[in-house]
N, CA, C and O atoms as CSV, one atom per row, in Angstrom:
chain,resi,resn,atom,element,x,y,z
A,1,MET,N,N,106.738,83.984,108.365
A,1,MET,CA,C,107.515,82.769,108.262
A,1,MET,C,C,107.368,81.902,109.501
A,1,MET,O,O,107.773,80.740,109.522
A,2,SER,N,N,106.778,82.494,110.531
A,2,SER,CA,C,106.553,81.718,111.745
A,2,SER,C,C,105.253,80.937,111.683
A,2,SER,O,O,104.930,80.193,112.610
A,3,GLY,N,N,104.494,81.102,110.582
A,3,GLY,CA,C,103.257,80.361,110.435
A,3,GLY,C,C,102.046,81.051,111.022
A,3,GLY,O,O,100.979,80.443,111.115
A,4,ARG,N,N,102.184,82.322,111.426
A,4,ARG,CA,C,101.065,83.028,112.045
A,4,ARG,C,C,100.309,83.919,111.064
A,4,ARG,O,O,99.249,84.439,111.414
A,5,VAL,N,N,100.816,84.113,109.849
A,5,VAL,CA,C,100.166,84.955,108.855
A,5,VAL,C,C,99.950,84.121,107.603
A,5,VAL,O,O,100.893,83.544,107.061
A,6,ASP,N,N,98.694,84.060,107.144
A,6,ASP,CA,C,98.389,83.245,105.973
A,6,ASP,C,C,98.715,83.943,104.663
A,6,ASP,O,O,99.129,83.290,103.705
A,7,ILE,N,N,98.535,85.254,104.605
A,7,ILE,CA,C,98.781,86.004,103.376
A,7,ILE,C,C,99.110,87.445,103.737
A,7,ILE,O,O,98.604,87.966,104.731
A,8,MET,N,N,99.947,88.089,102.944
A,8,MET,CA,C,100.327,89.473,103.217
A,8,MET,C,C,100.824,90.141,101.945
A,8,MET,O,O,101.124,89.475,100.954
A,9,PHE,N,N,100.906,91.452,101.984
A,9,PHE,CA,C,101.545,92.232,100.939
A,9,PHE,C,C,102.889,92.686,101.475
A,9,PHE,O,O,102.992,93.097,102.631
A,10,ASP,N,N,103.923,92.616,100.642
A,10,ASP,CA,C,105.240,93.118,101.017
A,10,ASP,C,C,105.911,93.609,99.748
A,10,ASP,O,O,105.393,93.407,98.650
A,11,THR,N,N,107.031,94.234,99.888
A,11,THR,CA,C,107.765,94.702,98.714
A,11,THR,C,C,108.682,93.595,98.205
A,11,THR,O,O,109.100,92.730,98.975
A,12,VAL,N,N,108.992,93.621,96.918
A,12,VAL,CA,C,109.923,92.634,96.371
A,12,VAL,C,C,111.265,92.709,97.093
A,12,VAL,O,O,111.794,91.665,97.473
A,13,PRO,N,N,111.847,93.909,97.302
A,13,PRO,CA,C,113.133,93.925,98.010
A,13,PRO,C,C,113.091,93.285,99.392
A,13,PRO,O,O,114.051,92.629,99.796
A,14,ALA,N,N,111.998,93.465,100.119
A,14,ALA,CA,C,111.907,92.901,101.466
A,14,ALA,C,C,111.692,91.394,101.456
A,14,ALA,O,O,112.151,90.695,102.359
A,15,ALA,N,N,110.996,90.888,100.439
A,15,ALA,CA,C,110.619,89.474,100.430
A,15,ALA,C,C,111.466,88.592,99.523
A,15,ALA,O,O,111.418,87.369,99.655
A,16,LEU,N,N,112.235,89.166,98.613
A,16,LEU,CA,C,112.906,88.393,97.566
A,16,LEU,C,C,113.775,87.252,98.097
A,16,LEU,O,O,113.683,86.128,97.604
A,17,ALA,N,N,114.600,87.523,99.076
A,17,ALA,CA,C,115.475,86.462,99.596
A,17,ALA,C,C,114.656,85.310,100.175
A,17,ALA,O,O,115.026,84.146,100.016
A,18,HIS,N,N,113.562,85.621,100.837
A,18,HIS,CA,C,112.714,84.591,101.433
A,18,HIS,C,C,111.945,83.810,100.359
A,18,HIS,O,O,111.698,82.613,100.512
A,19,ILE,N,N,111.572,84.489,99.284
A,19,ILE,CA,C,110.915,83.801,98.171
A,19,ILE,C,C,111.906,82.851,97.518
A,19,ILE,O,O,111.583,81.693,97.251
A,20,ARG,N,N,113.104,83.339,97.262
A,20,ARG,CA,C,114.129,82.503,96.616
A,20,ARG,C,C,114.533,81.317,97.477
A,20,ARG,O,O,114.882,80.258,96.957
A,21,SER,N,N,114.485,81.492,98.796
A,21,SER,CA,C,114.864,80.385,99.691
A,21,SER,C,C,113.739,79.369,99.854
A,21,SER,O,O,113.961,78.280,100.383
A,22,GLY,N,N,112.541,79.714,99.405
A,22,GLY,CA,C,111.397,78.818,99.562
A,22,GLY,C,C,110.621,79.019,100.849
A,22,GLY,O,O,109.638,78.319,101.087
A,23,LYS,N,N,111.041,79.966,101.690
A,23,LYS,CA,C,110.327,80.221,102.938
A,23,LYS,C,C,108.998,80.928,102.693
A,23,LYS,O,O,108.058,80.780,103.474
A,24,LEU,N,N,108.923,81.695,101.612
A,24,LEU,CA,C,107.685,82.369,101.228
A,24,LEU,C,C,107.329,81.984,99.799
A,24,LEU,O,O,108.210,81.706,98.985
A,25,LYS,N,N,106.030,81.970,99.498
A,25,LYS,CA,C,105.578,81.714,98.141
A,25,LYS,C,C,104.930,82.985,97.622
A,25,LYS,O,O,103.975,83.487,98.213
A,26,ALA,N,N,105.444,83.501,96.524
A,26,ALA,CA,C,104.870,84.698,95.905
A,26,ALA,C,C,103.674,84.285,95.066
A,26,ALA,O,O,103.799,83.466,94.156
A,27,LEU,N,N,102.517,84.850,95.371
A,27,LEU,CA,C,101.308,84.553,94.617
A,27,LEU,C,C,101.128,85.528,93.460
A,27,LEU,O,O,100.656,85.153,92.387
A,28,ALA,N,N,101.508,86.777,93.687
A,28,ALA,CA,C,101.388,87.813,92.658
A,28,ALA,C,C,102.211,89.015,93.092
A,28,ALA,O,O,102.541,89.172,94.268
A,29,THR,N,N,102.536,89.860,92.122
A,29,THR,CA,C,103.154,91.142,92.416
A,29,THR,C,C,102.128,92.216,92.066
A,29,THR,O,O,101.150,91.936,91.372
A,30,THR,N,N,102.343,93.425,92.533
A,30,THR,CA,C,101.322,94.455,92.365
A,30,THR,C,C,101.675,95.532,91.354
A,30,THR,O,O,100.890,96.455,91.141
A,31,GLY,N,N,102.836,95.432,90.731
A,31,GLY,CA,C,103.236,96.438,89.757
A,31,GLY,C,C,102.458,96.318,88.457
A,31,GLY,O,O,101.677,95.387,88.260
A,32,ALA,N,N,102.689,97.277,87.584
A,32,ALA,CA,C,102.020,97.271,86.273
A,32,ALA,C,C,102.521,96.115,85.409
A,32,ALA,O,O,101.789,95.608,84.559
A,33,GLY,N,N,103.769,95.702,85.627
A,33,GLY,CA,C,104.345,94.575,84.902
A,33,GLY,C,C,105.008,93.617,85.867
A,33,GLY,O,O,105.203,93.931,87.041
A,34,ARG,N,N,105.348,92.458,85.367
A,34,ARG,CA,C,106.001,91.459,86.228
A,34,ARG,C,C,107.351,91.967,86.721
A,34,ARG,O,O,108.051,92.702,86.024
A,35,ALA,N,N,107.695,91.563,87.925
A,35,ALA,CA,C,108.993,91.929,88.498
A,35,ALA,C,C,110.088,91.168,87.762
A,35,ALA,O,O,110.006,89.946,87.639
A,36,PRO,N,N,111.107,91.862,87.273
A,36,PRO,CA,C,112.184,91.167,86.549
A,36,PRO,C,C,112.835,90.053,87.356
A,36,PRO,O,O,113.298,89.067,86.783
A,37,GLN,N,N,112.877,90.195,88.677
A,37,GLN,CA,C,113.493,89.179,89.527
A,37,GLN,C,C,112.572,87.982,89.753
A,37,GLN,O,O,113.014,86.936,90.226
A,38,LEU,N,N,111.289,88.137,89.415
A,38,LEU,CA,C,110.312,87.067,89.618
A,38,LEU,C,C,109.433,86.936,88.366
A,38,LEU,O,O,108.216,87.099,88.446
A,39,PRO,N,N,110.040,86.646,87.219
A,39,PRO,CA,C,109.270,86.651,85.970
A,39,PRO,C,C,108.170,85.592,85.909
A,39,PRO,O,O,107.235,85.720,85.118
A,40,GLU,N,N,108.268,84.564,86.723
A,40,GLU,CA,C,107.257,83.512,86.729
A,40,GLU,C,C,106.034,83.866,87.576
A,40,GLU,O,O,105.022,83.166,87.527
A,41,VAL,N,N,106.121,84.937,88.342
A,41,VAL,CA,C,105.033,85.342,89.229
A,41,VAL,C,C,104.155,86.370,88.506
A,41,VAL,O,O,104.654,87.418,88.097
A,42,PRO,N,N,102.861,86.087,88.342
A,42,PRO,CA,C,101.987,87.030,87.641
A,42,PRO,C,C,101.749,88.289,88.468
A,42,PRO,O,O,101.969,88.309,89.678
A,43,THR,N,N,101.300,89.322,87.798
A,43,THR,CA,C,100.857,90.505,88.536
A,43,THR,C,C,99.455,90.237,89.072
A,43,THR,O,O,98.760,89.346,88.586
A,44,LEU,N,N,99.050,90.993,90.054
A,44,LEU,CA,C,97.699,90.857,90.584
A,44,LEU,C,C,96.683,91.213,89.496
A,44,LEU,O,O,95.594,90.641,89.440
A,45,GLY,N,N,97.050,92.153,88.643
A,45,GLY,CA,C,96.187,92.501,87.518
A,45,GLY,C,C,95.979,91.338,86.566
A,45,GLY,O,O,94.878,91.146,86.050
A,46,GLU,N,N,97.023,90.563,86.329
A,46,GLU,CA,C,96.917,89.380,85.466
A,46,GLU,C,C,96.128,88.264,86.150
A,46,GLU,O,O,95.298,87.603,85.526
A,47,ALA,N,N,96.396,88.065,87.431
A,47,ALA,CA,C,95.869,86.906,88.143
A,47,ALA,C,C,94.429,87.056,88.600
A,47,ALA,O,O,93.678,86.080,88.600
A,48,ALA,N,N,94.029,88.260,88.988
A,48,ALA,CA,C,92.715,88.346,89.627
A,48,ALA,C,C,92.000,89.682,89.492
A,48,ALA,O,O,90.769,89.720,89.517
A,49,MET,N,N,92.730,90.769,89.351
A,49,MET,CA,C,92.106,92.087,89.404
A,49,MET,C,C,92.591,92.957,88.247
A,49,MET,O,O,93.477,93.790,88.441
A,50,PRO,N,N,92.039,92.786,87.062
A,50,PRO,CA,C,92.495,93.575,85.913
A,50,PRO,C,C,92.527,95.074,86.221
A,50,PRO,O,O,91.588,95.626,86.794
A,51,GLY,N,N,93.617,95.711,85.831
A,51,GLY,CA,C,93.770,97.143,86.049
A,51,GLY,C,C,94.407,97.519,87.371
A,51,GLY,O,O,94.758,98.680,87.579
A,52,PHE,N,N,94.566,96.538,88.286
A,52,PHE,CA,C,95.164,96.863,89.583
A,52,PHE,C,C,96.644,97.130,89.408
A,52,PHE,O,O,97.341,96.393,88.711
A,53,GLU,N,N,97.113,98.179,90.037
A,53,GLU,CA,C,98.543,98.504,90.041
A,53,GLU,C,C,98.852,99.284,91.300
A,53,GLU,O,O,98.191,100.277,91.604
A,54,ALA,N,N,99.847,98.839,92.022
A,54,ALA,CA,C,100.341,99.555,93.193
A,54,ALA,C,C,101.819,99.274,93.304
A,54,ALA,O,O,102.256,98.135,93.139
A,55,SER,N,N,102.577,100.288,93.579
A,55,SER,CA,C,104.003,100.084,93.737
A,55,SER,C,C,104.527,101.017,94.818
A,55,SER,O,O,103.927,102.049,95.119
A,56,THR,N,N,105.637,100.636,95.382
A,56,THR,CA,C,106.299,101.506,96.341
A,56,THR,C,C,107.254,102.383,95.563
A,56,THR,O,O,107.750,101.986,94.509
A,57,TRP,N,N,107.507,103.543,96.064
A,57,TRP,CA,C,108.394,104.470,95.381
A,57,TRP,C,C,109.001,105.423,96.387
A,57,TRP,O,O,108.492,105.593,97.495
A,58,GLY,N,N,110.063,106.020,95.997
A,58,GLY,CA,C,110.705,107.031,96.824
A,58,GLY,C,C,111.159,108.165,95.933
A,58,GLY,O,O,111.596,107.940,94.805
A,59,VAL,N,N,111.060,109.352,96.423
A,59,VAL,CA,C,111.514,110.522,95.689
A,59,VAL,C,C,112.269,111.435,96.640
A,59,VAL,O,O,112.084,111.378,97.856
A,60,VAL,N,N,113.112,112.268,96.077
A,60,VAL,CA,C,113.792,113.297,96.850
A,60,VAL,C,C,112.940,114.551,96.745
A,60,VAL,O,O,112.671,115.039,95.647
A,61,ILE,N,N,112.520,115.069,97.884
A,61,ILE,CA,C,111.656,116.242,97.922
A,61,ILE,C,C,112.330,117.313,98.762
A,61,ILE,O,O,112.866,117.040,99.836
A,62,GLY,N,N,112.291,118.523,98.256
A,62,GLY,CA,C,112.868,119.656,98.975
A,62,GLY,C,C,111.785,120.650,99.346
A,62,GLY,O,O,110.615,120.444,99.024
A,63,PRO,N,N,112.157,121.710,100.010
A,63,PRO,CA,C,111.169,122.717,100.400
A,63,PRO,C,C,110.609,123.453,99.183
A,63,PRO,O,O,111.271,123.570,98.152
A,64,ALA,N,N,109.390,123.941,99.323
A,64,ALA,CA,C,108.771,124.726,98.251
A,64,ALA,C,C,109.623,125.959,97.980
A,64,ALA,O,O,110.258,126.509,98.880
A,65,GLY,N,N,109.621,126.375,96.734
A,65,GLY,CA,C,110.299,127.615,96.381
A,65,GLY,C,C,111.792,127.492,96.149
A,65,GLY,O,O,112.496,128.502,96.141
A,66,LEU,N,N,112.297,126.272,95.960
A,66,LEU,CA,C,113.724,126.150,95.647
A,66,LEU,C,C,114.017,126.916,94.366
A,66,LEU,O,O,113.224,126.858,93.427
A,67,PRO,N,N,115.115,127.620,94.302
A,67,PRO,CA,C,115.460,128.311,93.059
A,67,PRO,C,C,115.572,127.300,91.915
A,67,PRO,O,O,116.133,126.221,92.105
A,68,PRO,N,N,115.050,127.629,90.739
A,68,PRO,CA,C,115.065,126.690,89.611
A,68,PRO,C,C,116.447,126.118,89.298
A,68,PRO,O,O,116.561,124.935,88.978
A,69,ALA,N,N,117.489,126.930,89.383
A,69,ALA,CA,C,118.838,126.435,89.082
A,69,ALA,C,C,119.270,125.379,90.096
A,69,ALA,O,O,119.886,124.380,89.726
A,70,LEU,N,N,118.952,125.593,91.367
A,70,LEU,CA,C,119.299,124.618,92.404
A,70,LEU,C,C,118.489,123.341,92.220
A,70,LEU,O,O,119.027,122.242,92.356
A,71,LEU,N,N,117.210,123.473,91.915
A,71,LEU,CA,C,116.358,122.309,91.680
A,71,LEU,C,C,116.894,121.483,90.511
A,71,LEU,O,O,116.961,120.257,90.599
A,72,ALA,N,N,117.274,122.141,89.428
A,72,ALA,CA,C,117.829,121.446,88.265
A,72,ALA,C,C,119.127,120.737,88.626
A,72,ALA,O,O,119.349,119.604,88.197
A,73,LYS,N,N,119.989,121.383,89.408
A,73,LYS,CA,C,121.262,120.778,89.813
A,73,LYS,C,C,121.025,119.564,90.699
A,73,LYS,O,O,121.645,118.520,90.496
A,74,LEU,N,N,120.137,119.689,91.678
A,74,LEU,CA,C,119.843,118.553,92.555
A,74,LEU,C,C,119.262,117.385,91.754
A,74,LEU,O,O,119.633,116.233,91.981
A,75,SER,N,N,118.372,117.671,90.838
A,75,SER,CA,C,117.765,116.630,90.009
A,75,SER,C,C,118.824,115.927,89.164
A,75,SER,O,O,118.851,114.698,89.086
A,76,ALA,N,N,119.687,116.706,88.539
A,76,ALA,CA,C,120.754,116.127,87.705
A,76,ALA,C,C,121.721,115.297,88.545
A,76,ALA,O,O,122.140,114.219,88.123
A,77,ASP,N,N,122.076,115.787,89.724
A,77,ASP,CA,C,123.001,115.051,90.593
A,77,ASP,C,C,122.389,113.728,91.067
A,77,ASP,O,O,123.074,112.707,91.111
A,78,CYS,N,N,121.108,113.748,91.418
A,78,CYS,CA,C,120.436,112.511,91.847
A,78,CYS,C,C,120.389,111.512,90.693
A,78,CYS,O,O,120.663,110.327,90.887
A,79,ALA,N,N,120.044,111.980,89.497
A,79,ALA,CA,C,119.982,111.099,88.334
A,79,ALA,C,C,121.353,110.507,88.033
A,79,ALA,O,O,121.466,109.325,87.707
A,80,GLU,N,N,122.378,111.319,88.140
A,80,GLU,CA,C,123.742,110.828,87.892
A,80,GLU,C,C,124.126,109.753,88.913
A,80,GLU,O,O,124.724,108.741,88.548
A,81,ALA,N,N,123.793,109.962,90.164
A,81,ALA,CA,C,124.108,108.968,91.196
A,81,ALA,C,C,123.393,107.652,90.908
A,81,ALA,O,O,123.967,106.578,91.086
A,82,LEU,N,N,122.149,107.737,90.467
A,82,LEU,CA,C,121.374,106.522,90.193
A,82,LEU,C,C,121.843,105.794,88.937
A,82,LEU,O,O,121.549,104.612,88.764
A,83,ARG,N,N,122.566,106.483,88.062
A,83,ARG,CA,C,123.107,105.843,86.854
A,83,ARG,C,C,124.412,105.094,87.109
A,83,ARG,O,O,124.887,104.372,86.231
A,84,GLN,N,N,124.988,105.250,88.273
A,84,GLN,CA,C,126.240,104.562,88.577
A,84,GLN,C,C,126.010,103.053,88.585
A,84,GLN,O,O,125.021,102.568,89.135
A,85,HIS,N,N,126.919,102.332,87.979
A,85,HIS,CA,C,126.779,100.879,87.836
A,85,HIS,C,C,126.563,100.193,89.187
A,85,HIS,O,O,125.686,99.338,89.315
A,86,ALA,N,N,127.347,100.560,90.179
A,86,ALA,CA,C,127.232,99.905,91.491
A,86,ALA,C,C,125.853,100.137,92.108
A,86,ALA,O,O,125.297,99.244,92.747
A,87,VAL,N,N,125.311,101.320,91.919
A,87,VAL,CA,C,123.988,101.625,92.464
A,87,VAL,C,C,122.925,100.795,91.751
A,87,VAL,O,O,122.068,100.187,92.392
A,88,ALA,N,N,122.988,100.776,90.423
A,88,ALA,CA,C,122.016,100.001,89.644
A,88,ALA,C,C,122.120,98.511,89.971
A,88,ALA,O,O,121.104,97.830,90.118
A,89,GLU,N,N,123.335,98.016,90.083
A,89,GLU,CA,C,123.557,96.603,90.388
A,89,GLU,C,C,122.993,96.243,91.761
A,89,GLU,O,O,122.365,95.196,91.918
A,90,ARG,N,N,123.212,97.097,92.743
A,90,ARG,CA,C,122.721,96.828,94.100
A,90,ARG,C,C,121.198,96.850,94.142
A,90,ARG,O,O,120.577,95.989,94.766
A,91,HIS,N,N,120.601,97.828,93.481
A,91,HIS,CA,C,119.137,97.886,93.440
A,91,HIS,C,C,118.556,96.641,92.768
A,91,HIS,O,O,117.579,96.070,93.252
A,92,ALA,N,N,119.152,96.226,91.665
A,92,ALA,CA,C,118.666,95.035,90.955
A,92,ALA,C,C,118.774,93.801,91.847
A,92,ALA,O,O,117.860,92.977,91.879
A,93,ALA,N,N,119.875,93.670,92.563
A,93,ALA,CA,C,120.058,92.521,93.450
A,93,ALA,C,C,118.997,92.491,94.549
A,93,ALA,O,O,118.580,91.422,94.995
A,94,LEU,N,N,118.571,93.666,94.975
A,94,LEU,CA,C,117.552,93.757,96.021
A,94,LEU,C,C,116.136,93.586,95.479
A,94,LEU,O,O,115.189,93.404,96.244
A,95,GLY,N,N,116.001,93.646,94.167
A,95,GLY,CA,C,114.671,93.554,93.572
A,95,GLY,C,C,113.998,94.894,93.420
A,95,GLY,O,O,112.779,94.962,93.269
A,96,ALA,N,N,114.766,95.954,93.456
A,96,ALA,CA,C,114.216,97.307,93.325
A,96,ALA,C,C,114.542,97.863,91.941
A,96,ALA,O,O,115.631,97.640,91.411
A,97,ALA,N,N,113.608,98.573,91.378
A,97,ALA,CA,C,113.818,99.211,90.078
A,97,ALA,C,C,114.199,100.665,90.303
A,97,ALA,O,O,113.730,101.305,91.245
A,98,ILE,N,N,115.052,101.176,89.431
A,98,ILE,CA,C,115.454,102.573,89.496
A,98,ILE,C,C,114.776,103.307,88.359
A,98,ILE,O,O,114.760,102.838,87.221
A,99,GLY,N,N,114.233,104.432,88.668
A,99,GLY,CA,C,113.677,105.309,87.650
A,99,GLY,C,C,114.029,106.736,87.995
A,99,GLY,O,O,114.132,107.091,89.169
A,100,THR,N,N,114.210,107.543,86.993
A,100,THR,CA,C,114.459,108.956,87.232
A,100,THR,C,C,113.431,109.755,86.444
A,100,THR,O,O,112.898,109.292,85.436
A,101,SER,N,N,113.170,110.944,86.916
A,101,SER,CA,C,112.217,111.814,86.230
A,101,SER,C,C,112.585,113.258,86.513
A,101,SER,O,O,113.347,113.559,87.432
A,102,SER,N,N,112.037,114.122,85.718
A,102,SER,CA,C,112.261,115.550,85.931
A,102,SER,C,C,111.453,115.993,87.154
A,102,SER,O,O,110.548,115.284,87.593
A,103,PRO,N,N,111.781,117.157,87.697
A,103,PRO,CA,C,110.967,117.662,88.812
A,103,PRO,C,C,109.484,117.781,88.439
A,103,PRO,O,O,108.616,117.503,89.267
A,104,GLU,N,N,109.194,118.188,87.219
A,104,GLU,CA,C,107.802,118.327,86.786
A,104,GLU,C,C,107.114,116.959,86.704
A,104,GLU,O,O,105.968,116.811,87.128
A,105,GLU,N,N,107.812,115.970,86.162
A,105,GLU,CA,C,107.246,114.613,86.076
A,105,GLU,C,C,107.028,114.037,87.460
A,105,GLU,O,O,106.015,113.384,87.709
A,106,THR,N,N,107.970,114.271,88.366
A,106,THR,CA,C,107.847,113.777,89.736
A,106,THR,C,C,106.650,114.420,90.426
A,106,THR,O,O,105.875,113.738,91.096
A,107,ARG,N,N,106.502,115.727,90.261
A,107,ARG,CA,C,105.374,116.446,90.866
A,107,ARG,C,C,104.048,115.860,90.364
A,107,ARG,O,O,103.139,115.617,91.158
A,108,ALA,N,N,103.937,115.633,89.049
A,108,ALA,CA,C,102.710,115.071,88.477
A,108,ALA,C,C,102.461,113.660,88.997
A,108,ALA,O,O,101.322,113.300,89.293
A,109,PHE,N,N,103.514,112.860,89.109
A,109,PHE,CA,C,103.383,111.494,89.607
A,109,PHE,C,C,102.882,111.488,91.052
A,109,PHE,O,O,101.951,110.757,91.387
A,110,VAL,N,N,103.496,112.296,91.894
A,110,VAL,CA,C,103.111,112.326,93.308
A,110,VAL,C,C,101.661,112.797,93.443
A,110,VAL,O,O,100.901,112.238,94.234
A,111,ARG,N,N,101.279,113.804,92.690
A,111,ARG,CA,C,99.882,114.269,92.734
A,111,ARG,C,C,98.927,113.152,92.312
A,111,ARG,O,O,97.887,112.952,92.941
A,112,ALA,N,N,99.276,112.431,91.258
A,112,ALA,CA,C,98.424,111.330,90.799
A,112,ALA,C,C,98.315,110.241,91.867
A,112,ALA,O,O,97.226,109.719,92.105
A,113,GLU,N,N,99.419,109.897,92.506
A,113,GLU,CA,C,99.396,108.882,93.566
A,113,GLU,C,C,98.552,109.347,94.755
A,113,GLU,O,O,97.784,108.564,95.314
A,114,LEU,N,N,98.691,110.609,95.139
A,114,LEU,CA,C,97.885,111.137,96.239
A,114,LEU,C,C,96.400,111.082,95.891
A,114,LEU,O,O,95.572,110.747,96.737
A,115,GLY,N,N,96.074,111.406,94.663
A,115,GLY,CA,C,94.677,111.326,94.237
A,115,GLY,C,C,94.166,109.901,94.240
A,115,GLY,O,O,93.074,109.628,94.739
A,116,LYS,N,N,94.950,108.992,93.685
A,116,LYS,CA,C,94.559,107.575,93.608
A,116,LYS,C,C,94.321,106.986,94.995
A,116,LYS,O,O,93.283,106.373,95.247
A,117,TRP,N,N,95.280,107.172,95.885
A,117,TRP,CA,C,95.158,106.562,97.204
A,117,TRP,C,C,94.208,107.340,98.103
A,117,TRP,O,O,93.603,106.761,99.006
A,118,GLY,N,N,94.065,108.644,97.874
A,118,GLY,CA,C,93.060,109.410,98.601
A,118,GLY,C,C,91.666,108.919,98.253
A,118,GLY,O,O,90.818,108.770,99.133
A,119,ASP,N,N,91.425,108.666,96.961
A,119,ASP,CA,C,90.134,108.117,96.527
A,119,ASP,C,C,89.889,106.750,97.161
A,119,ASP,O,O,88.787,106.465,97.629
A,120,ALA,N,N,90.919,105.910,97.173
A,120,ALA,CA,C,90.771,104.575,97.765
A,120,ALA,C,C,90.439,104.677,99.251
A,120,ALA,O,O,89.590,103.938,99.751
A,121,ALA,N,N,91.100,105.586,99.953
A,121,ALA,CA,C,90.836,105.751,101.389
A,121,ALA,C,C,89.410,106.243,101.622
A,121,ALA,O,O,88.715,105.745,102.508
A,122,ARG,N,N,88.975,107.224,100.826
A,122,ARG,CA,C,87.602,107.740,100.984
A,122,ARG,C,C,86.578,106.631,100.711
A,122,ARG,O,O,85.608,106.488,101.456
A,123,LYS,N,N,86.790,105.852,99.654
A,123,LYS,CA,C,85.856,104.755,99.328
A,123,LYS,C,C,85.807,103.714,100.431
A,123,LYS,O,O,84.778,103.076,100.650
A,124,ALA,N,N,86.936,103.544,101.133
A,124,ALA,CA,C,86.991,102.567,102.228
A,124,ALA,C,C,86.492,103.159,103.544
A,124,ALA,O,O,86.432,102.468,104.560
A,125,GLY,N,N,86.135,104.442,103.517
A,125,GLY,CA,C,85.645,105.077,104.742
A,125,GLY,C,C,86.737,105.420,105.733
A,125,GLY,O,O,86.462,105.573,106.923
A,126,ILE,N,N,87.945,105.541,105.279
A,126,ILE,CA,C,89.062,105.863,106.170
A,126,ILE,C,C,89.121,107.379,106.330
A,126,ILE,O,O,89.210,108.111,105.344
A,127,GLU,N,N,89.073,107.832,107.550
A,127,GLU,CA,C,89.079,109.257,107.836
A,127,GLU,C,C,90.512,109.779,107.945
A,127,GLU,O,O,91.382,109.099,108.489
A,128,PRO,N,N,90.759,110.988,107.428
A,128,PRO,CA,C,92.101,111.586,107.592
A,128,PRO,C,C,92.437,111.742,109.067
A,128,PRO,O,O,91.560,112.012,109.887
A,129,GLN,N,N,93.692,111.574,109.394
A,129,GLN,CA,C,94.150,111.718,110.772
A,129,GLN,C,C,95.282,112.701,110.809
A,129,GLN,O,O,96.108,112.748,109.898
A,130,ALA,N,N,95.325,113.496,111.869
A,130,ALA,CA,C,96.417,114.447,112.040
A,130,ALA,C,C,97.687,113.695,112.399
A,130,ALA,O,O,97.645,112.703,113.125
A,131,MET,N,N,98.803,114.164,111.895
A,131,MET,CA,C,100.089,113.555,112.243
A,131,MET,C,C,100.665,114.312,113.438
A,131,MET,O,O,100.383,115.491,113.649
A,132,GLY,N,N,101.467,113.607,114.199
A,132,GLY,CA,C,102.191,114.297,115.248
A,132,GLY,C,C,101.807,113.869,116.563
A,132,GLY,O,O,102.338,114.369,117.555
């Protein structure tokens, strides 16, 4: 917004207020479908790169080997919290979508994302780096 960056990628929640105020212009979103808060803004897949999809996400992850009953309880409790009207309303206001999934669906999703972005990094010649 200071005029030093011509184009960037950001999340809808981080940029939405600035887009609505006119300080930023949204050229495209990167999700599989248009953002409900910005229905007039095409996806990057629609505008320029068919098949492109990237989204930010967050999951609750615990240590390996959690007892199945505890895992089921934690999953159910998280889903219940996300179904609360105030939580859904706040996420919508921020431009964030809420989704819930089973532990098995979450595991498959995370593996798919790691594969997708690992492939992209390898194709770009990005070498793995140690953390810490």
